[in-house]
N, C-alpha and C positions, 0 to 999 in steps of 0.2 A: 541917348543916341537917336538921331532922326532917321527914319526909314524912308528912302526915296522909292516911290512906287514905279514899277516898270510897266504896269498895265493901265490902260484907259478903261473907264466903265463901259460895260457892254449891256445894252438894254435887253438883249436876248436872254441874258442870264439873271435878270432881276426877278425877285420874288414879289408877287402882287399881294400886298397886305390890305387891311380894311381902310387904311389912310394913305395909301400910295405905294410906290415902289421901294424895295429894299435890296441891298446888295449884300451877299454873304461873302465873307473873307475867311479863307482856310489856310492854315499852315499845319505841317505834319512832322512829328518826331517818330521816326521808325527805328525800332530796336531789332537789329538783325544779328542772329547768333553766328559768330565766326565759324567757318568750317575748319575745324582743327581737332586732332585726336586728344589733345590735352587742354586744360583750362588756361586762363590768362596768366595766372601767377603760381600755378602748381602743376604737378604732373598727373593729377587725377583725370580719369577718363571722362569724356563728354558724351558717351554712348547713351542714346535715348531708350527709355523703357526698362532700365534696370531696376532692381528692388530699391525701395527707399533707403537713402543713406549708404548706398553701395559705392558711389563715386565720390568719396569724400576723403581728402587728405587732411593732415594736421593744420595746414595753412587755411583750407576752406572752412574748417571748424573753429578757426581763430584761437588755437591753443597758444598759451603764453610762450613767447620767445620765437615763434615761427615767423620767418621773414619771406615776403613775396619775391619771386624771381620771374622776370618777364619772359614770356613765350615768344621767341623770334618769329615763328610762323604766323602768330596772330598779328604781329606788327606788319609782316609782309602782306598778309591778306587785307589789312586796312589800307595799305598803300595801293595795292592792286585795285581795290574798290574806288579809292580816290581818283586814280588814273582813268578808270572806266567812267567816272562821272565828270571827266575833264576838269578836275578840281586842282587847286593849289595844294601841293604836298609840302608840309612844313618840316624842314630838316631837324628842327628842335621842337619838342613838345614836353609838357609836364603833366605828371599824374598828381591828382589832388584827392584829398579825403572829403567826401560829401557826408556830413554827419547827420544821422537821424536814427531813431530807435524803432526797431520792429523785430518781432520774435524770430523771423527767418533771416535776419541779418546779424550773424553772431559777432562780428567785429564791432558793431555799433556805428559803423561807417561803411560807405561804399567807395572803393577806389575807382575814380573816374577822371575826366579831364575837364577843366573849366575854362580858364582864360587862354590857354595855349594848347589847342587840340592838334592832333596829328595831321588832319586834313582841313583845309580852308574852303573857300567858295568854289562851287561847281555849277553844273547845269544839267537838267534833264529835259529833253524835247518830247512833247506830246503831239501826236498826229490825231487831232480830234476830227470828227466828221466834216466840220466846216471851217477849221482853222488850225494853224500850227501854234502851239502854246509853249513858251519857254518858261520853265519853272526853275528858279534859282535854288541852289543848295547852299545853305548858310555855313555848314560845317559837318564834319564827321569826327567823332571822338570815340576812343576805346574806353570801355568800362567793364567791370565785372558784374554779373547778374547776382541777384539775391536768391535765397532758397524759396521754398514753397510751403505755405501753411495749409494743413489738411484738416478740414472742419467736419467732414462727413464720415470719419472712421469710427467715431465713438460718440455716444449720446451726450456725454458731459465734458469731454476733453477735446482739445485740438492737438495735432501733432505737427512736427516740422520735418520736412525732407530737404536735406542739404545737397542733393545731387546737382542742382543747378547753381548752387553757391560757388561763385568764382568762375563760372563759364564766361568766355569772352563775348562781349556784345559790341557791335558798332552802332552807335546812335547817330542816325543820319537826319539832320534837321533841315527842313525846307524853309524858304522864305515864305511870307504870307501872299503867295502869288496865285493861289487857286481860288476860283470863283464859283464853283458849283460842285455838287456831289459827284457828277459824272467825271469832272476833271480830277477830283480827288481819287476816285477809283482808277482812272487811267494812269495817274501818277504812281499809285501804289503798284499797279500791274506792271508798269514799265520798269520801275525800280526793281521789282522782284525778278523780272526777266534779265536785267543787267547783272544782278547778283548771281543768278544761276549760270549765265554764260561765263562769268568770271570764275565760278566755282568757289566764291568766298562765303556764300550762305546758301543753304538748300531751299530756303523760302517756304518751308513747310509750316504754314500758319496754324494748322490743326495740332501740331506738336509744340507750338509755342516758340519755334525758332525764328519767327518773324512776327512782330506785334507793332501796332500803330497807336500812338497818342495823337489825337486829332484836336487841334485848336480851332474853335469856331467863334466868329463874332459877326454881327450884322450892323449895317449903317445905311443911312440915306445916300444915294448916289452923289459922289462929289465931296462927301464929308470925310473927316479923318477916321482912323480906325476906332471901332467900338470896343467895349470891354469883352474880353474873350473868356470862354470856358474851355477847359481841357477835358476831353473824353479819353479816359485811360484804357490802355490794353485791349484795343479792339482787335479781334483775332481772325477776321475774314474781310475780304474786299467788299463783299455784299453788305456786311454789317456796317462797314465804314460809310457807305452810301446812305444806308437807312438812318444811322446815327446823326449824320449831318442834316439830312432832311428834317428829322424830328427836332433837333436842337435849334436849327435856324428858325423854324416856325414857333418854337417855344419862346425864343428871345424876342421875336417880332411881336408876339402877342403881349408879352410883358411891357415892352416899350410903347406899344400903341395904347395900352391901358394906363399909361402915365407912370409906370414903374421904372426901375433901373436894374441893370444886370450886375449880379455879384460875380466877381472874379473867383472861380472855384474849380475844383476838380470833380468830374462827374463820371459815372459808369453807364455803359449802355446795356440795357436789359433786352436781349434778343427775343425773349418769349413775349414780353409785353410791347416790344417795339418802341421803347422810350428810354430817355436818359434820366438818371436820378443823381441827386447830390451825394458826394462822397466826403469831401472836406474842403475848407477854404484853400485857395491856391497859394502855395508857398512861393516866396521870392528867393533869389539866390542867397541873400544874406541869412535866410532862415536856416540854411544848411551849414553855415560856418565853414565854407570851403577854405582849405589851406593846402599847400604842397605836401605830398606824403613824404615824411622824413625817411621812410625805409626804401624809397626808390629815387635813384638819380634821374635827372632830366633824360628823356629819350632822344638820342642824337644818332643820325646816320648821314651818309654822304649822298650827293647828287648822283654819283656813279652807281650806288646801290639802287636808287630809284630808276635810273636809266636801264639797268640790267633787268629789273622786274618789268619795265614797260616793253622791252623787246620781246617778251614771252607772253604778252597778253593775247587772248584769242580775238578773232574777228567779232566785234560787238554787233548787237541787233540792228542799229541804224545803218552801219556800214554794210552789213549783210543784205538788208532790205534794198539799199541803193544798188548793190551789185546784182541782185535778183532781177530788179527792174531793168537795169542797163544790159546785162549779159544774157538774160533769159527771155526778155521781152514780156515779163509778167506785169499785171496791173499792180498798182500800189496796194490795193486791198488784198489780192492774193499773196503778195510778198509779205504783208503784215501777218496774215494768218500762218504762213509757213515759218516765219522767224520767231513766232511767239514762244517757242521752246527750241533750244539748240538741237535736241534730238530729232525734232520734226524737220528742221532745216536740213540736217545731215541726211535724214531719210530721203527727203525730196531730191537732194543733189545726187544721191546714189541712183534713184530712179531715173532722173533726167539725163544722166551722163550718156552722151552719144545718142540721145533720143529727142523727140519733139518736146521741148520744155513746157509749152503751154498745155499739151495733152497730159504730160506727166503731172503738172500742177492740178489739173482738173480731176484726174483720177485720185491723187493723194488727198485733195481737199474734200471733194464731193463723195467719192465712193468709200475711200479708206477711213478718213476722219469721221464721216457720217456714221459708218458702221461701228467704229470704235466708241463713239459717243453713245450710240444706241445700246451697246453691250456693256458700257461702263469699263472699257479697257483703255490702255495707253499704247503709245508706239512701242514701248519696250515689251508689252505683252501681246502685240498684234499677231494673230495666226498667219497673216500674209506678210512676208518679208519684202524688202526692196527688190531683190532679185526676181521674185515671183511676180510682183506687180509690173516690173519692167518687162518681163517675158510676155505678159498679157498685152501690153502696149505694142511690143514688137509684132505680135500676131495680128493686131488690128492694122498697123501701118503697112505690113506686107500683104494685106488682103486675105489672109488665111481665115480670119473670123470677122464677123460684123460687130458693131457696137452692142447690139442686143445679145449676141452669143457671148461677147466679152463679159457682160454682166452675169450671165449664167455661169461662165467659167470662173469668175471671181467668187461666186457663191460656193462652187465646188472646192476651189483652193482654200477658201476660208474654213469650210467645215471638214474637209478631208485631207487637205494638203496636196502635195505633188508638184511636178514640174509642168507648167502650162502647156508647152508644146506636146509633151507626152500624153497629157490628159485629153487634149483635143484629138490627137491621133487615135487613142484607145477608144474614145467614145464617139468617134465619127462626127465631130462638131464643126468640121471645116465648112465654110460657106460655099454655096454652089456658084461657080463662076462660068459654068458651061452655058453659053447663051441659048443653045438649043433646048436644054432642059428648062431654063427659065422661061423661054418663049412659049413652051407648051403650057405652062401654068398660066401665063398671062393670057393666052388665047382662050383657055378654059374659063377664066374669070370674066373676060369680056363677053364671050358667047352667052354666059349665064345671066348677064345683067345689061341687056340692051337699053333699058330705060335710063339707067345710070350713065351709060355711055353718052346718050343724047344730052343729059343734064351736064355732064362734064365738059362737053364741047361748048356749052353756053357759060358754064361756071368752072374754070380750070382748077379752082381750089379743091374740087371734088376728087382730083387725081390722088390725093392722100388716102382716100377711102380705098381705091383700087390697090395702092401700094400695100396698105395694111392687109387686104385680103390675100394678095400674093404671098406676103411674108408669112401669114398665118398658114396658108396651104403648104408652104415649103418648110414649115416649122422653124422659121427664122433663119434658114440657111441661105436663102437667095441673096445675091449681092444687091444691096439696096439701090446703088447707082445704076446698075444694069436694069433692074426692074423699072426704075423711074424713066430711063431713056426709052425702053421698049414700049411702055404704056403711052408716052407722049407721041411716039411715032405711030402706033396702031390706032389710037383714038383721034389723032390729028390735032394735037395741042402744040402750039408754037413754044 
């Protein structure tokens, strides 16, 4: 099959080698665990963290005579994901047996989909800093996960945990449309966001519920595809970037030295920051695929797909466009807010009936900044949307200044409480009495005649006077009133 490339070579993404420019070509196969209480072909639990072999049915253990029964929710989740990727939903698909031997694969084969997957071609849009990149999705198919071999439990033996055996996976295969480590990281990030919005995968890479196989090759600009190497089971977005950077350099060095690239499967060693050979890359015929005789073809109606489509949530691209159009946010701020559905929902709660740009500024800079510093999430934030909205209300109505608001935020963060009540109880209201402010202004001007003369020549020095008045009033003076009074009394236009 000839692959028609959608992208033109971009010199900005070329890697400089000893003998000239090289272009890296990347495709990804992402294994996303389906959010479901039961496995793909059995009723065993999918709960993470249980004791070894606690979540195992007779089907998962491949006991003789046990037949698989499809989990309808896993099918629905795959369709929802396909719809979220704007992909073709195939009303008929077939489950195949992918034959290979491994100790944690008790059946001796994996039930997967080969020639007829449940989801066909789709697309993911990446908003990179300097361009919009369209990455094609080749297919999404359902398959069952294997178990896990444990090699560190005993000095001379290995053990097998079948808790993951039979867990439903969606394998989402991209086209070779990615051209840099940054694009690959952005693709994986965007896919993870979409899955989380849809609720079809939790995206917890640290728990193994989302893993990436990364196919990397290099070529001279304008040439055909080079020989690719597949880096298996990379379990973090940061490691994906590091693995690509290392592998591309490794391949370039071999080619520039006159060698050739062996098509193989490799692993990424995060400690050493390098990839290493695992085995020669298998082709499809090596697995002896054939339709699973225990499972009928999977068929459903367009009406079933349409019903699922009607109940999809608003997806990140649509939400970002709405935030820009309806709230007047910058694309960057909207991107930050829609990165997690819970963050977007929090912002909308704060912004409702308020200045949306001010709400975005407080959510992104003050709240997110503090959450990151403390290692917390929106779900565990000590300041809720109502409290943050209350702080913004007090600023807008002139009860407190921006500086007092930051002090108030700190109090709410550490002690809790209702913002207006805290301001009243602690006497934090800003001073708007012009007479009281004028007295402080006169005092500062009288004590600094030399700076008054300098300010008349250099108006930017007015900021020094504002700072002194605010300091003297312990931050309670209305900043605009202070500014206006100083200009009038010093004689600055």
